[in-house]
N, C-alpha and C positions, 0 to 999 in steps of 0.2 A: 545571530544564530546560524550555524553552518547548514548547508543543504543536506548533509548527511544526517544531522540531528532531525531536520524536518522530515526526512524520509522515514525515520524510525517512528516518528509521531503519526505520519500518514498510515503506515502499516498497522500500527496499534489502533488508531481511530477507526480505520476501515474494519478491522477484525471485530472490534467491540460493537460497532454499529450494526454489523451483520450478525452479531451474537454467535461468533465462531471461535472455536479454540484455535491455537496455532496449528494443530494437526489438520483441522478441517479447512482452514484457509490454505494451507500448503496443498491439500488435495484439490481445492478449487483452482489453484494456480498451476497445478502440475509441477510442484517443486517439493523439496523435502521439508520436513518439520524443522530440521536444523537450519535450513536457509531462512525460514520465517523467524526463527528464534534469533539468529544472528542479525537480521535486519532490525528487529525490535530492540536489540541490545547494542546497536551501533557498532557491531563488529564486522559488518559487511553492508554493502548496498545492493539493492536489486539490479539485475541486469536490465538492459534495454527491453528485452522481450518481456521480462517479468513486469517492468513498469507499464508496458502496453496492456498487459493483462490486468494489472491493478487499476489502470485508468478505465478499462472496460467495466470492471466491477463497480467502480465509483459512478460511472455514467448510468449503469443499471439501477442504481439507488434512487435516481430522480432527485426530488427536492431534498431528501435526507442527506445526499452527498454533494449538494451544490457548493457548499463552502469549501469542501475538500477539493472539488474540481477547480474552483477559482484559485485556491491557494497553491496547488501543486501542479496544475496542468494548463495554466493560462498560456496562450500562444507565445508570449515573450519568453517563457521558460524553456520552450522546446528547442 
């Protein structure tokens, strides 16, 4: 599976676990709704800055986000 597909799953999983709409996740990340929509539909990938913000949200989740943290943000992937 490509990293791009993985990122779409990351964004969707994060959004669903936080019980946010695409619009609300976009607001939390200070990006447009269209950006989140494109990420989830594999038409674009998050910028480095957006990935840092996404990582921050995952870290804030604590135990609920541990699996996402290990899958997408392990040191070897950076």
